[in-house]
N, C-alpha and C positions, 0 to 999 in steps of 0.2 A: 504492498500499500504506500503510495506516495503521498508526504504530507507537505504542510508549510515549512516543517524544518528542512526537508529536501531541497524545496525550493529557496530558502535563504542559503543553503549550502551553495549551490549554484550560482547564486547572485556574488557570494564573497568571492568564489571563486573566479567568477568574471573581474572584479575589482582588482583580485591579486594578481591575474593574468594581466591587464593592463599597468599595474604598478610594478612588476617584475620585468616586464618587457621595456619600459621605459628606463628601468634601473640598467639593464644591460645594454640597451642601444646606446645609453650615455657613456659607459664603459668603452664599449665596441667603437663608438665615435672617436675616442683618443688615439686608436691603432693608425696605423698606416694603411692605406688602399691595398699596398702589397700584404701587408699581414692580414687585413680582413679576405683577400682572395686568394691566400697561401692554400696550395694543397696539402692537406693535412691527413690524409689517408681514412677520413671519415665517410660515412654513408653517402653525403653530400659535398663530399670535398672540402669545403673549407667551411668558415664562419659565416662567409656572405652566403654561400649555398647553403648551410642548414638553415640560417634566417630565411630565406627565400621559399625554402621546403615550409616551414612552419605556417608561413603565412597562405602559401598556394593551399595545403591541406586545410587550413581554418576558413578559406574561403570556398572550398570545395564541400566541405561539411556544413557550412552555412548554408549551401547551395541544396543541399540534402534537405537540412531542416526545412527551408522555404517551399519546397515542394513535395516533399515526401509525405506530409500528413494533409489532413483536411483542413487544418487550421491557416487562415492568413495572418501573416506577421508584419506589421506595419513597419518595424525596423529594417526587415529584410527587402523589401518591397523595391528600394532604391538602392540599395548596398550592393558593392562590387563583389561579385559571387562568381565561382568558376564552376562549369557545370560539366566540362569537359577536358581534360588534359592529356598530353603526348607522353609525360615523363613525371614522375614523382621531384625529379630534381631540377624540372624546368626552373629556368631565372625569370621571375616574373620582373625584375627592377633589378637591373645592373649597378645604378647610381645607389649608394649607400643612402644618401639624405631622401633622396625619393623612396627607396624600401622604408625608411624610418617613418616617414610621412604615412604612408600605405599602413604601415602597421598600426599607427595610432588611430587610423579612420576606421580599421577595423576593429581594434579594441572597443574603441566607441560604438559601433554597430553591436558588438557583444553585449556591451552594457546596456544599451537601452532595449534588445532584444530580450535580454533577462527579465526585465521590468514589464512586458508583457506576458510572461507565462505564469500559468496557474497549476497548483497540484494536478488539477484533472487534464491539463493540457501534456503535462508530463507522462502520463500514462498512456496518451494515444498512442498508436501504431506509427512507426516510420518504415517507409518503403522507399526502397533506391537500388539501383544497380551499380554496382563497382566497376568504374569504367575501364580498368587497368587489366581485369580479368572476365568482365561481362557476367558476373555472378550476381543473380539479384537477392537482396536481403531484406530481412524484415525483424524489428525489435521496436521495443519502446522507446519513446524520446528520450527518458531518463538515462538509458543504457547509452544511447548514441552521444546524449552529453557528457555521461562520465567518461567515454573514449575520447572525446574532444579535449576536454580538459587533460587528461591523462597524457596525451600525445604531445600537447604541449610542453609539459613539464618533461617528459622523458626527453625532447630534442633540446629544450633549454639547459637539462643536466649535462648533456654531451658538450654544449657551448661552454658553460662554465668550468668543466674540465678540460678544455682548449685552452680557454683563458687562463685557468691556473698552471697550465703547462708552460705558457708564456710568460709567466710572472705577474701577470695582471692580477691585482686584487679587485673581484667583482664586489665585494661586500656580503653581507647578508642578504641571502634569498628565501629564506624560511617563511612560510605562511604564517607564523607566530611574529615575525617581525611586522608583518601588516598590522597586527591585531594591537602590537605597541604604539603605532604610528595612527591607528585610526581605532581608538578603544569602545566606542558604540558600534563596531563593526557587527559584534555577535550579541 
């Protein structure tokens, strides 16, 4: 059973997502272009490639959320969504500043969308086709949202590892750190 507590959790994760993305992008902005683009043997080659992948996946999932249920979401109607892509490593934005601006825009969209959700909407079924494999999928919206946030965290963890290997201090990225900055969060 999905409750208002589950909804609150997703809203907190949206706020955390925007906060930690901004924090990481600020740190990454201090790197040289060569450092951001350097091949580091990761799934998406570089820090810049990984940042692009996270944005691509977010926009693809937002596209699924926008079309995969019977719900009409105002925040997603004019958002930049992705419905088809050739590769999970596609570079949406080669310019770092443009990528950062687009990341901010998507984070605002995510936060606005979370305000539209209700516990009832979270239990609706989500239908979509995985474009890379052509596999049709169906599960609850809350399950898709759980994956959505987990995916972001997974790849940000890769980025913080790369920054650590470059002797870059990215600071605290724990969810609890956001709680101390925004005490009325929960």
